[in-house]
Residue frames relative to the residue before (quaternion, step in Angstrom):
aa qw qx qy qz dx dy dz
M 1.0000 0.0000 0.0000 0.0000 0.00 0.00 0.00
D 0.6049 0.5640 -0.3608 0.4311 3.60 1.05 -0.68
T 0.6455 0.5133 -0.3185 0.4673 3.57 1.00 -0.82
A 0.6558 0.5096 -0.3131 0.4607 3.59 0.90 -0.89
L 0.6496 0.5103 -0.3126 0.4689 3.59 0.99 -0.79
L 0.6520 0.5094 -0.3119 0.4670 3.60 0.92 -0.87
L 0.6964 0.4763 -0.2836 0.4558 3.60 0.82 -0.97
T 0.6217 0.5232 -0.3380 0.4749 3.58 1.05 -0.71
S 0.6437 0.5211 -0.3152 0.4635 3.57 0.95 -0.86
E 0.6550 0.5070 -0.3103 0.4665 3.60 0.94 -0.86
A 0.6803 0.4922 -0.2952 0.4558 3.61 0.87 -0.94
V 0.6662 0.4857 -0.3038 0.4775 3.60 0.93 -0.85
T 0.6403 0.5221 -0.3307 0.4562 3.60 0.92 -0.82
N 0.6400 0.5184 -0.3231 0.4661 3.59 0.95 -0.84
A 0.6746 0.4977 -0.2954 0.4582 3.60 0.92 -0.92
V 0.6504 0.5047 -0.3160 0.4716 3.59 0.94 -0.85
N 0.6616 0.4994 -0.3081 0.4669 3.60 0.93 -0.85
A 0.6408 0.5134 -0.3265 0.4681 3.61 0.98 -0.79
C 0.6749 0.4823 -0.2946 0.4745 3.58 0.97 -0.81
R 0.6225 0.5329 -0.3427 0.4595 3.58 1.00 -0.74
T 0.6737 0.5027 -0.2806 0.4633 3.57 0.95 -0.90
N 0.7904 0.3419 -0.1468 0.4866 3.59 0.97 -0.89
G 0.4490 -0.7309 0.4285 0.2838 3.61 1.24 0.09
C 0.1224 0.8178 -0.5492 0.1204 3.60 0.91 0.89
S 0.3351 -0.7388 0.5469 0.2068 3.56 -1.07 0.71
A 0.6698 0.4644 -0.2981 0.4969 3.62 1.16 -0.49
P 0.5145 -0.6527 0.4517 0.3243 3.60 -1.08 0.63
V 0.5498 -0.5391 0.5103 0.3830 3.53 -1.34 0.28
T 0.1792 -0.7956 0.5738 0.0755 3.57 -0.94 0.91
L 0.1322 -0.7732 0.6184 0.0478 3.55 -1.03 0.91
Y 0.0095 0.7765 -0.6291 0.0336 3.55 -0.91 0.98
A 0.0262 0.7963 -0.6030 0.0403 3.58 -0.90 0.91
E 0.0230 0.7892 -0.6132 0.0241 3.55 -1.14 0.68
W 0.4330 -0.6467 0.5556 0.2925 3.52 -1.26 0.54
G 0.2149 -0.7682 0.5921 0.1143 3.55 -0.88 0.96
P 0.7418 -0.3788 0.2864 0.4735 3.53 -1.26 -0.22
Y 0.8493 0.1840 -0.1506 0.4714 3.55 -1.23 0.62
G 0.6930 -0.5184 0.2762 0.4181 3.58 1.03 0.74
A 0.4170 0.6959 -0.4859 0.3251 3.60 1.18 0.34
L 0.2208 -0.7486 0.6120 0.1277 3.56 -1.03 0.83
R 0.1144 -0.7801 0.6137 0.0411 3.56 -0.85 1.04
V 0.0487 -0.7974 0.6010 -0.0235 3.57 -0.85 1.02
L 0.0511 -0.7700 0.6360 0.0080 3.55 -1.06 0.87
V 0.0653 -0.7768 0.6263 0.0042 3.57 -0.87 1.01
S 0.0267 -0.8250 0.5643 -0.0173 3.59 -0.62 1.10
D 0.0287 -0.7672 0.6407 0.0141 3.52 -1.30 0.56
D 0.4786 -0.6874 0.4754 0.2691 3.57 -1.26 0.28
A 0.3840 0.7122 -0.4993 0.3100 3.60 1.19 0.35
P 0.4865 -0.6783 0.4601 0.3026 3.61 -0.97 0.77
G 0.7479 0.4097 -0.2995 0.4279 3.54 -1.27 0.43
L 0.3744 -0.7050 0.5579 0.2271 3.51 -1.26 0.49
P 0.4430 -0.6782 0.5034 0.3007 3.60 -0.93 0.78
A 0.2226 -0.7641 0.5918 0.1277 3.56 -1.19 0.54
Q 0.4393 -0.6813 0.5209 0.2674 3.53 -1.01 0.84
R 0.3365 -0.7361 0.5550 0.1920 3.57 -0.83 1.01
S 0.4227 -0.6501 0.5528 0.3052 3.53 -1.25 0.37
L 0.6187 -0.5546 0.4010 0.3858 3.56 -1.16 0.50
A 0.6143 0.5804 -0.3539 0.4007 3.58 1.00 -0.72
R 0.6802 0.4862 -0.2968 0.4613 3.61 1.09 -0.63
D 0.6420 0.5169 -0.3311 0.4593 3.58 1.18 -0.42
T 0.2802 -0.7340 0.5895 0.1875 3.53 -1.13 0.64
A 0.6682 -0.5324 0.3470 0.3869 3.54 -1.20 0.49
D 0.7542 0.3905 -0.2219 0.4790 3.60 1.03 -0.65
A 0.3786 0.7263 -0.4954 0.2894 3.63 1.22 0.20
E 0.3116 -0.7773 0.5234 0.1574 3.58 -0.93 0.91
N 0.7954 0.1376 -0.1005 0.5816 3.61 1.20 -0.12
G 0.6177 0.5997 -0.3903 0.3263 3.53 -1.34 -0.04
R 0.6441 0.5366 -0.3288 0.4347 3.58 1.22 0.18
G 0.3639 0.7812 -0.4580 0.2183 3.60 1.27 0.01
L 0.7216 0.4171 -0.2560 0.4897 3.59 0.78 -0.97
L 0.5791 0.5603 -0.3750 0.4584 3.59 1.15 -0.51
I 0.6543 0.4957 -0.3004 0.4857 3.58 0.99 -0.84
I 0.6531 0.5012 -0.3140 0.4730 3.58 0.92 -0.89
G 0.6920 0.5029 -0.2809 0.4351 3.57 0.83 -1.00
S 0.7231 0.4317 -0.2532 0.4760 3.59 1.02 -0.69
S 0.7504 0.4125 -0.2148 0.4697 3.61 1.15 -0.45
A 0.6474 0.5213 -0.3250 0.4511 3.60 1.12 -0.55
T 0.5505 -0.5833 0.4799 0.3555 3.55 -1.23 0.49
D 0.7624 -0.0892 0.0838 0.6354 3.55 1.11 -0.80
W 0.0636 0.8003 -0.5937 0.0540 3.60 -1.10 0.55
G 0.0627 0.8023 -0.5931 0.0256 3.53 -1.29 0.23
V 0.3134 -0.6976 0.6092 0.2100 3.52 -1.42 0.02
C 0.0565 0.8037 -0.5895 0.0576 3.57 -0.93 0.85
H 0.5162 -0.5884 0.5127 0.3528 3.55 -1.29 0.39
H 0.0417 -0.7840 0.6162 0.0622 3.57 -1.21 0.41
G 0.8284 0.2372 -0.1696 0.4782 3.55 -1.17 0.59
P 0.6738 -0.5241 0.3522 0.3837 3.55 -1.32 0.04
G 0.6579 0.5358 -0.3063 0.4315 3.60 1.19 -0.38
P 0.7409 -0.4302 0.2997 0.4197 3.54 -1.29 -0.32
G 0.4589 0.7504 -0.4047 0.2500 3.59 1.26 -0.17
K 0.1523 -0.7636 0.6206 0.0922 3.48 -1.39 0.21
A 0.2478 -0.7411 0.6011 0.1674 3.51 -1.35 0.16
V 0.2044 -0.7124 0.6563 0.1414 3.52 -1.19 0.71
W 0.0207 -0.8013 0.5978 -0.0147 3.57 -0.81 0.97
F 0.0137 0.7840 -0.6205 -0.0123 3.53 -1.25 0.45
Q 0.2159 -0.7459 0.6147 0.1381 3.50 -1.33 0.34
V 0.1093 -0.7527 0.6470 0.0535 3.53 -1.10 0.83
N 0.2718 -0.7840 0.5394 0.1436 3.58 -0.61 1.13
G 0.8177 0.2913 -0.2022 0.4536 3.52 -1.24 0.54
A 0.3555 0.7583 -0.4870 0.2479 3.60 1.18 0.44
G 0.3995 -0.7152 0.4845 0.3068 3.60 1.16 -0.44
S 0.3343 -0.7693 0.5128 0.1830 3.57 -1.10 0.51
S 0.5944 0.5707 -0.3818 0.4186 3.60 1.14 0.30
C-alpha cells in the first residue's frame, strides 16, 4: 500500500503541476480500481497538452527538487504508461501495483 500511495502522489502532483503551468480549466481526475489477484490500477488524467517523458537518472542532479515522478513510477510499478484521452490535448498516466491486497 505504501508503494501505491507514493506512486499516486507522484502522478497527481505531476498532473497538478502540468495544469498549473498550462492553465487547464478541467480538474485533474483520479480513478482507481482493484484488479484480479490484488492488483491496484490507478489512472490520473489532466487536460494539459503534451505527453510527459520519463527522465534518465544520468540527466538528474543530486540537488534537483523535481523531475523524478515518472522515474519513481517506472521503477516501482508493476506496469505503467502514458496515453492521450478525449478529443482535447489531455493525457493520462496509469500504473498498476500487484499484490496490494484489497483490505
